[in-house]
N, C-alpha and C positions, 0 to 999 in steps of 0.2 A: 332746423336749429343749427345743424352742423355746418351748412353752407354759410349761414349768418355769422357764426363764430369764426370760421376760417377767413371770411371776407374782412371782418373787423380786425382780426389779428394781423393779417397781412397789411391792411391799411395803417394800423398803428405802428408796425415795424417800419414801414416805408416813411411815414410822416416823421416819427422820432429820429429814425436813422438819417433823414435828410436835413436834420437840424431845425425842423419847424418847432416853434414854441409850443410848450405843453398845452397852453390854453387853446391855441389854434388847432392842435392835434385832437383835443377833446371835441371841439366844435365840428371838426371834419368827420370824426367818427359818428357823431350824432346825425349829421347831415346825410352821410352814406346810409346809416341805418334806416332813417325815415324815408328818404327819397327812393331807395332801392327795394325796400321790403315792406312798405306800407303805401297807402294811397292818400295819406295826410299831407297837406302843404308844409314842407319843412321850414320855409321862411317865416310863416306865422308862429310856429312853435318856437323857433329860435328867438324871435323878437320878444315874445311874451315871457319866456323863461329867463332870458338874460336880464330883462328888466326886473322881474320879480326877485332874481337873485341879488340884484344890486342895491336894494333898499331894505334888506333884512336888518332889524334893530339889533339882533345878536351880533352882527358883524361890526357894530360900532366899537365893541371892546377890542377888536383885533388891532386896528392902527394905534389905539391908545397904549396897549401893552407893548407893541413893537417900539413905539416912541419912548416909553419908559426904559426899555432895554438899550436903545440907542444912546440915551442920555447917560445911563449908568456905565455903558461901555467906555465913555469918554471921561469918566470920573476917576478918582483914586480908590475906588472900591476894592479892587483886587489887592492893592498894596495894604490897605487897612485890614483886609481879611487875613492876609499872610502874617502881618505883624501881630494881630490879635490871636490867631490860632497857634502859631509856631511854639510859644512857650508851653502849651499844654500837650504837645505831641512828642517832645524830645524823649520822654521816658517810655513811650509805647513802642512795642516791636514794629519796626518799619519807620519810626520817627517821622521826619518831616514829609515823607511821602504821603502821609495821611492828610496833609494840608491840601493836596490836590483833590482828594476825594471829598473831604468835608467842604473845602472852599468851593468846588464846583457845585456841590449840592446847595450851598447857600446862595451862590450867584444864580443858579438855575431858578431859585425861588423868587427872583426879581427880574429875570431877563426873558424867560420863555423861549429862548433860542439855544439850540445845541452849538451852532457855530460861534455865536457871540460868547457863550460860556467858555468854549475851547480857546478862542483867541484872547479873551481877557485874562483868564487864569494862566494860559501858556506864556503870555507876554511877561508875567511876573515870575512864574514858578520855574520855567526852563533855565534861564540864566542863573537864578539864585541857587537852585538845587544842584545844578551842574558845578557851580563854583564850590559848593560844599562837599562834592565828591560822591554824590548819589549815582546809582546805576542809570545810565542814559536810557537804556531800553525800558526800564521800569518807569522812569519819569514820563516818557512818551506814552507808554501803555496806560498809566493811570489817568493821564489827561484825556487821551482818546476815549477811554471807557467812561470816565466820570462825567465828561462834558455832555454825553448823551442824556444825562439827567435833565438837561434843559428842555427836552421833549416831553418829559413825564411830570416833573414836579411843577405844580401850578405857580404862576400863570403860564400855561403851555400854549404856544401858538397852534400847534398841531391838534391839541384837544379842542380848541375853538373851531378849527376847520372841521374836525370830525363831528362836533356837536351840530354845526350848521348843516353839514351834509346828511346827517341822519336824524335831524330834528330831536336831539337829546338836550338835556339841561346842561349848560356850560358850568353852572355852579356845582352840580352833583359830580360832573366829570373832574373838575378841579379838585374837589375834596377826595374823590376816589383815587387820585394819583399820589396822595401824601404817603400812605402806608407802603405801597409798592416802591415808591422812591426811597423811603427809609430802609426797606428790605435790600434794595440794590446797594445802597451805601454800606450796609452791614456786610453784605457779601464781599464787596470790594475791600473793605477794611480787614475782614477776616483773611482774605487771600494775602494781603500785604503782611499780616502777622505771620502766617505760615511760611511765606517766602523768606522773611527775615530770619526766622528760626532755622530754616533749611540752609540759608547762605549768610551766616552772621558776619563773615569777613567782607561782604559786599555792601554792608550798611555802615556809614561813617559813625564814629563814636558820638555819644550825646554831648551837646554843648554843656558848658558849665552850669551848675545848678542855679535855678531861678527861684527866688522865694515866692511864697504864695501871694504875698501882697503885690509883688512886681507882676505876677501873672495877671492878677485882677486889674492892675493899672493898665497893662497893655491891652487887655480885653475890652477896655472902654471904647476902643476904636470900632468894635463890632456893634455898639449900641445903635447907631443910625441905621445900619443894615437890618438888624433884628426889628427895629421899629417899623421899617418899611415893610418887612414881611408880615408882621402882625397887622399893620394898617390895611394891607391889601387882602391877604388870605383870611385873617381873623374877621374882618368885616363881612366877607362873603359867608363864612361858616356860621357866624352869629346871626345872619339874616338882616344885618344893618344896611347892607348895600348889595345891589345886583352886581354881576361881573363887570358890566359896563361902567357903573358908578365907581366900583372899586378901582377900575383901570384909570379913571380920571383922577381919583385920589392918589394913585401910584405915580402918575405923571407929575402932579403938583409936588409930592414929597421928593421925588427924584430931582426935580428942578431946584428945590430948596437945598437938598443935600449937595448937589453939584455947586450951587452958589456958595454954600457954607465952606466947601472945600477950596473955593477960589478958582475953579476950573471952568466955570460957565461964562465964557466970553460970548460976544455976539456971534463970532464966527463958529464957535463950537455949537451954539444953539441952532444956527442955520444948517450945519452939517448933520446934526442929530435929526432935525426935522425933515430934511431932504432924504436922509437914509430911511426914515420911517415911511415917508411918502412912496419911495421907490418899492420897498418891500411890501407894503400894504397893497399897492396897486397891482403888483405881480400876483399876490395871493388872491385878491378879489377877482382878478381876471381869470385865474385858473378855476375859481369856484363858479364863476359865471359859465365857463365852458362845461364844467362838471354838471351844473344844473341842467343845461341843455342835453347833455349826454344821458343823464338820468331819465329825463322825459322821453327821449328817443328810445331808450331801452325799454321803457314801460310800454310804449306804443308797439314795439316789435314783439313784446311778450317774452323776450329772452330771459329776464330774471326769473319769472315764474316757471318757465320751461326748464331752466337750469336747476332751479330749486327742486322741482319735481323729479328730475333725473337723479340728482344727488340723493333725494329721499328714497328713490327706488333701489339704490345701492345698499340701503340699510346700514350705513356707517354709524358707528356710535359717535357721540359728541367728541370723545377723545380722539378717535381716528380722524374725524373731520378737522379738528384743531391741528393735528400733526400734518395733514395735507396742506392746510392753509399756512402753517408756519413755514414749510418748505417753499410754498408759492410766494409768500411775502418776502422772504429773504432773497430768493432769486430775482424777484421784481425789483427789490431795493438795491440790487447790485448795479442797476442801470438807471434808476429814477430816484429823485429826492423824495423824502418822506411825505411831504404834502401831496405831491403828485400821486404817490402810491395810494394814499387814503382816498383822494377824490376820484381816482380812476377805477377803484375796485368796489367802493361801498354800494353803488347802485345795483351792481350785479350780485354781490355776495350777501347783502343783508337779508334778502328773503330766505335764503337757505340757512343762514345763521339763526334767524327767528324761528324757522321751522324746526331746527334742532333744539329749541328751547333755551338758547344761550342768552343771558341777560346782556342788553346792548351797552349798558354802562361798563360792565365787566369786560365786554368784548373790546370796547374802546381802549381800556388800559392794556389789555393783552396786545392789541394791534400796535399801540405806541411802543411797547417794549420790543416787539419784533422789528418794528421800523428802526428803533434805536440800534439793534444789532446790525442792520444794513448800513448804518452811518459809519461803521468801521470795517466795511468790507469793500475791497476794490471791485470794479474800477471806478465806481461813483460813490465813494464814501466821503462825505463832505468834511468830516473831522480829520480824515487822513490828509485831505488837501490843505486844510488850515495848518496842520502840524508840519507838513512838507514845506510850506512856505516859511515857517518859523525856523526850522532846523536845517533845511537843505538836504535832508536824508531821502533816500529812495522810498517811494510810496509803498513798495512791497515790504521793506524792512519795518516801516511804521505799522503796516498791517500785521506783521508777525508779532510786534511788540504788543499790539492790542488784542491778539488772539485769546489770551486767557480771560479777558474781560468779555469777549464775545461769548465764551462758554459760560461765564458766570451769569450773563443776562439770560442765556438759555436755561440755566438752572432757575433763575427768577421766574421765567415763564412756566416751568414745571410746577414750582411752588404755588403760584397764584392759581394754577389750574387745579391742583390737588386741594388747595385751601382758598376757594374763591372769596371767602370772607375778608381776606387781606385787602381786596379791592372794593368790596361791597359794604363792609361794616360802617364806615364813616358816612357814606351817602344815605344809608338806611337810618342811621342815628340822626342825621341832619333832617331827613324827611319826617322822622317820628316826633320831632319837637313841636 
């Protein structure tokens, strides 16, 4: 087993370090594992597994949700959210900085992408909050941290990938992400309040008083967004639609919303469609490579041997999670979140199941840890997005995001101590 692990690890480092695409790297690892450590024909396994991975019905939801996010990315959704939320935030400690947190949470509920959430909200919030005199470091930090909610709050692209890779229910994973997402929003908002109390001179004074009627009038701009969220997530939870059907509903509603806003021209439609095609193809290609790697690992016996070795160490579930957390964060420093999920699930799931850890809960835990890696250099995608928007050094952006990294770590601790945060809604959904 040691020779196999070292061979695959060196091969992975060589392939990724040479700039080989992740999908090809996964296929290469699978080929090496089968051809060098088994007598099974590698070509036959590769052909059958890549084909079987390409026609999964669950995968149909993936391009639809990505397409919905691409359409909304080109709409005026961020502007409407800022205008609708801002009047309610002026009297809260931290004031308009909370629009970054709440706005990212709302946009995450319709985009499914961390990078899209960061880019869309940042495009609106950075110039507006800077003009009003808010602390630049905290503006960047709140955007970097809150945008990671796009990975957790449904419809999450990475949760679909995890569900397909582990044969779990997409609907249950979507619902499981709601309460942990609200927990992280609460932690971020609480930090902003404490920071503003600690440094009151670094928060601009409140805008002039807005009447309750005016607040409700401005909040009307949030109605289309809330309707979209209820239409997509509510239909899944109520059992009215499968995730795939809900994704189709979301695309139709987002097209209607963009058309109503007057931004859906033919060129915009083509851009959104091609963007969805490129992203969906990339993810599907990675999943095909991961499927072959999973089969290859099964033939070599590595997952079961590794799980048996871990079991022989007599680690408690908590110690296992501590080790996995460090492992995922280090891996996320060099790979994107989807690659981390598909690269590790085939090897780690047997030991996770042997430890008695619920796989729905583990999916939420994994996504939060992957969120943490989105704001760690050198390959933190949210850091790259914000660097392109602000022109700041990526290390300074990472320092601004550091408090939110630790807050997400606190979130991991809380869902570990109180797993019902992630499992209550899926169990209630199944019990109906």
